[in-house]
C-alpha positions in Angstrom: 94.2 103.4 91.2 91.5 102.0 89.1 88.9 99.4 88.8 86.7 98.0 85.9 83.5 95.9 86.9 81.8 93.6 84.2 78.7 92.2 85.4 77.5 89.0 83.2 74.5 87.6 85.1 70.9 88.5 85.8 69.9 90.3 89.0 70.5 87.2 91.2 73.9 87.7 92.8 74.7 84.6 94.6 77.9 82.7 93.7 79.7 79.6 94.7 83.4 80.4 93.7 85.6 83.5 94.1 89.1 83.5 92.5 91.8 86.1 92.6 94.4 86.3 89.9 97.6 88.3 89.5 97.5 89.4 85.9 100.7 91.5 85.8 103.1 93.4 88.0 105.4 96.3 86.9 107.6 99.0 88.5 107.1 102.6 88.3 109.6 104.7 86.3 111.6 105.4 89.4 111.5 101.7 90.6 110.2 102.6 93.9 106.5 101.3 93.7 104.9 98.4 92.1 101.6 98.7 89.8 99.8 95.4 90.3 96.8 94.4 88.1 94.4 91.8 89.5 91.4 90.1 88.4 88.7 88.9 90.8 86.1 86.5 89.4 82.8 85.4 90.8 81.3 82.3 89.3 78.3 80.1 89.9 77.8 76.7 88.3 81.0 77.3 86.3 79.6 80.3 84.7 81.2 83.7 85.1 79.0 85.9 86.9 81.3 89.1 87.6 84.8 90.0 86.8 86.3 93.0 88.7 89.7 94.3 87.3 91.9 96.2 89.7 95.0 98.3 89.2 96.7 98.9 92.5 99.8 100.8 93.6 101.9 98.9 96.1 104.9 99.6 98.2 106.2 96.0 98.1 106.4 93.5 95.2 103.4 91.3 95.1 105.5 88.4 94.5 107.7 89.1 97.4 104.5 89.2 99.7 103.4 85.8 98.4 106.7 84.4 99.1 107.0 85.7 102.7 103.4 84.8 103.6 103.8 81.0 102.6 
């Protein structure tokens, strides 16, 4: 549905860590779909290089998917 990219570092774009966070999850007004907000962070030497915020529309609950994929 949407994305927002914030680039914090110089043009050298190598990283040593990538993390994906579930920021929030909510249902649509008819409770048939889920809107999921995620944050993807790229770091190098503990310095945040880039953060990508994503908003996705999902058929299933993000939490249900995590539970069934364990």
